[in-house]
N, C-alpha and C positions, 0 to 999 in steps of 0.2 A: 446669634443676635442678642440673646438674653445676657450672655457673658459680657458683651460690650456695654450694654445698658447698665449692668451691675457695676462695672468698673467706673462708668461715668457718674452714677449715683454716689458711689463712694468718694470720688474726687470732689464732686460738688458739695457733698455733706461736709467734707473736711474743710473746704473753702468757707462754707457758711459758719462753721464753728470758729474758725480762725478769725473771720470778720467780726463775729460777735465778741470774741475776746479782745480784739483790737478796739472795738467800740467802747467796751467797759474801761479798758486802759486809757483810751483817749479822753474820756470824761474825767477820769481821776487825775490825769496829768494836766490837761488844758484848763479844766474848770475847778480843779481841786475838790471834786465831789468825793464824799465818803463812798466806800465800796457799795453799800446797799443802794444809795442814790444813783450811782453810776450804773449798777445792774438794772435798776428800775427804768432809767432813761434808755438803756440799750434795748430793753424788752419793748417799751412802747414805740421806740423808733423803728425797730424791725417789724413790729406787728402793724404799724401805721394806724393805730386805733384813734389817734387824735387827742390824747390827753395833753394837758398843759405841761410846761416845763417845771421840773422840781425846784430849780433855782433859775433866776434870769441868766441867759447865756450871753457870753461876750460875742463880738463879731466873729472871732476865730472859732468859737464853739458853734455858732450858727452855720458857718461854712462847713465845718466838720460834720455837723448833723445832716446838712443837705447832701453832702457827698456820700455819707453812709446810707441815707435813704435811697439815693439813686442806685448805688452799687448793690445794696441789700435787697431792694425790691427786684432788681434784675436777676440777681443770683437766686433768690427764692422762687421767682417765676420759672426760671430755667430748671431748677431742682424739682419743683412740683410737676412741671410738664414732663420731665424725664421719668419721674415716678409713675405718672399716668400712662406714659408710653410703655413702660415696663409691664404694668398691669395688663394693659390691652394686648400687648404683644404676647405675653404669657398665656392669656386666655385664648387668643387666636391660635397660637402654636398648639396648645392643648386640644383645642377643637379640631384642628386639622389632623393632628395625630390620631385622635379618636375616630375621625371619619375614615382615615386610612385603615385603622384596625377593623372597623365595622365592615368595610368593603372586603377585607381579607376574610373575615369570619363568614360573610355571605357566600363565599366560594367553597367553603368547607362542606364535605360530605363524608359520612362514616368517621367523623372525628370524635373526640372525647371532651367532656366538660368536667373541669375540676372545680368543685364548689368549696372554697376555703383555701387561703394561701398563708396559713400559719406554719408552724414547724413541720407538721405532718404533710401539709399541702405542698410545701416547697420540696420536700423529699420525693413526693409523688411526681411533681413536675420535673424534677431532675431525672428520674427514671424514665419518664415518658420522652424527655428530650433525648436521652441517650439512645433509646430504642427508635427514635425517629417517628414517633406517633404524633399526628396533628391533634392539638388540644387547645382549649380556651379556658382561661382562669376567670372565675367569678368570685368577687369578694366585695364586701361593703366598705372596706377600709381604703380610702384614697391613697394611703401611703404605699400600697403595693405597686402603684404605677411606676415609680422610679426603678424598682427591682425588675419588674416585668419588661420595661423598656430596655434595660441594660442587657437582658438576655433574649430580647426580641420575642417575648412570649405574648401572644394576643390575650387581651384581658378586657373585662367589663367591670366597672365599678357599680355595684348594685346588690340588692338583697336576693340571694340565691333561692330564697323560699317563695319568691313572687313569680308567677307565670310569665309576666311580661319580660322580666330579666332573663329567664331561661330561654324564652323564645328569641331574644336578641342573640343569645349564644348558639342558636341553631339547634335547639333540643330535639326538634322533630326530624332533623336530618342526622342526628348524632348516633354513633354506634354504642357509646357507653357514657356513664356518669359516675363520678366519685363524689360522695358527700363527706367532706372532711372539715366541716364547720366546727365552731368552738363548743357548741352544746348539743346534747342529744336531741333536744326539742327542735333546734334549727335543722339538724340533719334529717329528722323525721319529716318535717314539713317539706324540705327539699326533695326527699324521696317521693312523697305523695304527689307533689306538683309534677315532678319529672315523669313519674309513672302514668299519670293522667294524660300528659302531653305526648308521651311516646311509649305505648304499651310494649314495644318490642325491644327496647334498648336494654343493655346490661347495666345494672346499677349496683355499685359497691358502696356500702355505708360504713363510716367509722363510728364505733360505739364507745363512749367513754365509760359508761357503767355496764356491768355484765348482765344485769337483769332486763335490758331493753332489747336484746337480740330478737326475741319473738315479735315484738311490736314492729321492728324494722321489717322483718320478713312479711308480716301481715300488711304493712303499708306498701309493699311492692319491691323491696330490695331483693336482689338475687343472692348477694353475699353480704355478710356482716363481719367486720373486722374490729377486734379489740387490740390495739397496739401492745398493751401490756401482756395480754394472753399470748399473742403471737410471739412476742419477745421471749416469754417464758418457755414456750414450746421449742423455739429455735435453740435456746441455751441448752435445754435438756437434750435435744437431738444432737447438738454438737458434742455433748459429753458422751453419749452412748453410741452414736453412729456417725462420727465425723466424716468418714469417707463417702457415705451416701450423700450427706449435705454438700460436700465438696463437689461431687459429681453433678448434683442438681444445679448448684450455682454455676458450674462450668457450662453445663448444657443450656441453661437459661440465659446466661450473660457472658458467653465465651468471648474473651478479648481477641483471640486470634480468629474467631468466626469460622472455625473448621467444623464445629459441632453445635447443633441447636436442638433444643427440646421445644416442640411447638404443638399447637392443636389445629387440626384441619377439619372443617365442617363439610359434610357431603351435601351438596345442593340438589334440589329436585331434578334438575336437568343433567345431572352427572351420569355418565355411563356405568358408574359403580352401583347405582341404585338397583336393588333386586338381585345382585350377584352375591354369591358366597365369597368368603375370604379366599378360598382356594381358587375360585374362578377369577376373582379380581386380580390375583397375583401381584399385589401392590409392591412387595419388595423386589420382585423380578423386573417389574416395569419401571420403578422409580428409584430403587435403592434405599428408600426410607424404611425404618423399622417401626412396626406398631408395638407400642408398649401397653396401651389400654384403649378401650372403647367406651364412650359414655353415650347412653341413649337418653336424651332429655325427657322423652315421653314417659320413661320409667323412673326418672330422677335417680339414677344410680349407675355405677360402673357395672358393666355386664360381663358375665363369663363368656369368653369367646373361644371358638374352635374353628377349624377350617370350614366347617359346615354352616357357620353363622351367616345369615343373609343380611347384607347391609341395607339400611333404610335412609331415606332423605332425612337430614337433621342429625344423623349420627356424628359424633365428634371423635376423631381419631387423635389420640395422644401419640405423637411420633418423634423419633430421634433420627437425625440425619444431617448431612451437609446442606449448605444453602441450596445448591442446584437440585438436590434430591427432594427437598421440601417444596421447592417451586414446582417441580414436575408433578408431585402428588397434589398440590393445590390446584394446578391446572386440570388434572384428572378429576378431582372432586368438584371443580367449579367454584372453589372458594376464592373470591377476588382479593381477599385481604393480603395474602402472601405473594400475589402475582403482580403487585405494583412494581414496575421496574425501578422506581426511585427509592423504594423502601430500604433495600439493602444498602444502597449507596449512602443514604442518610445515616443508617446504623454505623457503617464503617467510619464515616466522617465524624460522627459524634463521639464514638469510642476513641478514635485517634486523637481528637482534641482533648478528651478527658485524660488520656495517657500522657500527653505532652504537658 
């Protein structure tokens, strides 16, 4: 609809300019007016302000002026009416789109919130999109709307440091939040607000300056990322252990989807709780291989042996095929990997990326 109105405005604008030039030329030819006088007469004729004639008009000149007034007023009224329609239609369309987006966000559970849609934010969004993760973008810049609409990314235009905006993004229902705003101060406020609203969510913050990591952790961030530091670590790792990095990239983002590296959390109602690794027989029952175990209560990787007794909240770092990871997730009671649509979304997104 807006494209049709735009074309109509362009055509009417061209007609109005042509009519104005014809008016100037008409006064110069019919009344022998100098250019400045002809231009002045054209302006007051089109604007209908009611000033007197520069020079007395001949009967032909008066007929010409009357015709120009009728045509000009009609064209101008139509042009301004179309412009008003364009503005109203654009605002209405934008309002309807935003309502649809908000209704979609209201249905989200265990989703992710991406605060900031700059260079880092767009890359984070792309990774989330490829992995089929539900997420909402929050940014104060209205210019992100076009990009988000193009890729069908739900978004909210607003200040991510404000509680009300985060609540619109469903922060109390969210599984995690990424603070990737332009300044450390904004990211810090976003972390504080998010942690107050949802004490249980995972929060990853981007740090621009290296000396602010401690402040982010104190404010409630679970992880702090410095893009420059991470890039340096990766470059060095590629130099000294390229095959390990290749393996991790393949396991984390395998394009053929035969092998995945994932984390599975043991829920309180899982039959694995209270059993030793030997009794759990995870590999025999699911085929997944345990690479490491994280016990959040101890804030560290733990040394594990067949006699280690599993607890609720333990996080298993595992390697396996899709069906093996799904089987382990069901056994552990972790709902994140057992969504039937998740793997289909991943396959579809990566296939589109490869095309």
